[in-house]
N, C-alpha and C positions, 0 to 999 in steps of 0.2 A: 328611492326617493325618501326623504325624511318622513317619519310617521306623522309629524306635526306640521308638515308642509301645507301651505294654503292651497285652495282649489286650483289656482294657477301656479305652477312651479316657479320658484325664484331663479332668475338667470343672472349670471355674472358675465359682463362684456369686458374683455381686455383688448383694447384697441388704442394705438397711439395717435391716430388721426382724429382730431377733435370733431371735425365735421361728420365723418363716418360714424364715430362713436355716439354722438348725440342723435344723429338721424336714426341710427339703429335702435337706440334706447327708446326714442319717442315712438317708433314704429311698433316695437314689441309691447310698449305700455298701452298703445291703442288696442292691441289684441288682449289686454288684461293681464299681461305678465308683470309681476314685480321685478324691477331691474336694478342692479348695482353696476357701477362702471369703474374701470381702472385704466390708467394711461400708459403703464409700462409693466414689464414682467414682474418686477419685484413688488410693485403695488398690487398687482393681480394676485400674487401669492399671499400677501397680507390680507387682501379682501377675501380670498378663498377661506383662510383660517377664521376670519372674523364673521363672515356671513354664512358660511356653509351652504352655498347655493345648491340647487337641484340640477343645474346644467351650466357648463362654462362654454361661452362663445369666444373663441380665442384666435387672434390674428397671428400669423406665422412670424412676421417681421416686427419685433418689438425692441425697444431700447432696454438696456440694463440686463434683462434676461429674456432671450427670444422665446417665441411661442413653443418651439420644440422642447427647449429646456424646461419651460414652465409646465408643459404637458407631462413631461417625465416626473417632475417634482410632485404634481398632483397625483399621478398614478401610484407613487410610492405610498400614498396615504388613503386614496379613495378610488372606487370604481364608478363614480358618477359619470354620466354622459359628458363627453367633450366633443364639440363641433369646431373644427378649424376653419378659418376663413382667410383667403389670401387673393391678391390680385395676380399672383404669380402662378402659372400653370405648368411650370417646369416639372417633369416627372419626379425629379430628385426631391423637390420641395414637398410634393404631394405624398410621396412614399415616406419621407422623413417624418412628417406629421403623423401619418398612420402608424408607423413603426413605434413612435413614441407613446402611442396609446390612444390616439384620437379614434372616435367611433365613425366619423364621417367628415367631409369637408365641403365647403361651398366656395365658389370663385366670385370675387368682386369684379364689377358691380352686380348686385342681385336685386330682384324685386322683393319687397318686404313680404308679400304673400308667399313667395317661393321659400324664403328663409323660415317663415313661421311653419309652413308645411313640413320642411325638413326638420325643424326643431321638434314638432309634434311626433314625427315619425321616430326620431331618436328616443324621445321620452316613452313612446309606446313599448319600446323594447324592454323597459324596466318591468312592465307587466308581462312577464314571460308566459309562454303558452302553458295553460294549466294541464295537469295530468288528465288523461282520458277518464271519464267516469266509469265506475265499476259496472259490469253488465247487469241488466235487470234480471232478477230471479225468474226462472221459468214458472209459468202459472201451474197451480196444482191441478193434476189430472182429475177429471170427474169420474168417481167410482171406478177405479181401475180393476181389471180382472185380477183375480188372485195370483195368476201366473205371470202377470205383466211386471217387468222390472221397474224398480223405482227410478224416476228421472234423476239424472246426474245433477248434483249441485254445481252451480257455476264456479269455475276456478277463481279463487281470490286474485284480485289485481295486485301485482307487485309494483311499487313505485320506483324500484331501483333497476336501472339498466346496467348490466355488468359486461365488460369486455376485457378479459385478460388483465385484471388489476385496475382497470378504469371503471369507476362506479359513478353513475349519474342518478341522483335521487330527484325524481320529478315532482315530489311533494315539497321537500324542503329547498329544492333548487340548489343543492350542494353537490360539488364534484370532488371526488377523491381519487388519487392515484396511489395504489398500494397502501391504502389507509390514510394517506396524507391529504388534508384538505387543501384544495387548489382554488384560490380566488380568481374568478373570471369577471370581466366586464359584462354588462347585460347583452351587448352585441355578441361577444364571444360565447356566452351561454346559449343564446338563441341559435347560433351557428352549430354548436355542439349538439343541441337537441335535434336539429335537422339530421345530422349525421347518425346519431344513435337511434333515431326512429327508422332509419333505413340502412342498416349495416350491409356492406357489400354492394350496395346499389350506387351507381355513378350519379352524382348530382351536378348538373351543369351550372356554370357560373351564373347564367341568366336566371335559372331557377332559384339559386341562393339569393341573388339580388332581389328577386320578387318576394321571397318568403321571409328573409331576414331584414332587408333594408326597405321593403315595401316599394321597390322601384319596378314599375311596369313598362319600362322602356330601357333602351340600351345604354345604361349608365356605365361609368368607368369600372371595369372589372378589376382594376388594381385594388379597389377596396376589398374585394373578396380575397384576392391573392395574399394581401398583407395580413388580413385577419386570420387566414388559414395558417400562415407562418407563425403568427403570435400564438395561436391555439396549439400548434405543434410544439412550440417551445415550452408550453405549460403542461401538456398532457403526455408528451413523448413524441418524438419526430416521426417514428415509424407507424403510428396509428392511422394517420390520414394519408392515403396514397393519391398521388397525382395521376390522372388518366389523361395523357397528353392529347390536346385538341378537343377535350370534352369538359373535364372538370375534376372533381375529387370524390373519393369514397372512403368510408371507414372500414378498416379491416375487420372481418368477422372474427369471433373468438375461435381460437385454435382448439 
């Protein structure tokens, strides 16, 4: 999120249907969000450059430049959250939007409260999980016997998780592969943090949906699958293994 962003993040809505666009704008403004709108993909790209919003709410079917193409264009320049919306539930449409870089999607028609909840969930991923605090120092022993060994000092916490050339710095939230900085979206970073916190342990899709997407119900697991594919493409395909019928796990360091 922009450091100078208002208390309510600015949202850009790109939707060609005027009724839906205006209804969505008014609903979000009632919740306090500053909103800009665009009626086609090219205008949406121009508004993105001019407004620099904190989140883009993007229809899949747009004139001039469709939502998938616009999502790819935005991803070339920014890792800001993108939420796709569409009346079409064809798996190809859903996967295409996610593969282009969207963080999540909603199906029209939707309740405004549901949309706001989904937006807030996506925005929370920007505030990635902070690193665990350093352990508290052991209390000083009271008048130890001369022969008693001194208590061991607590081991310093290291913020860097390393796995065969993959390094995740949980302080700076930077990811490097063999020294090369790899830009990740907030959702991809949250997903990688879950894997690196439990190397070698199988994480079920439902668990990842709850921890990364804040879904406590049986949501569409394609969201997880596509994000894992995107993460593999960025950090190396062999690092995250598929455990058929269960989920995924990060390979331990060799």
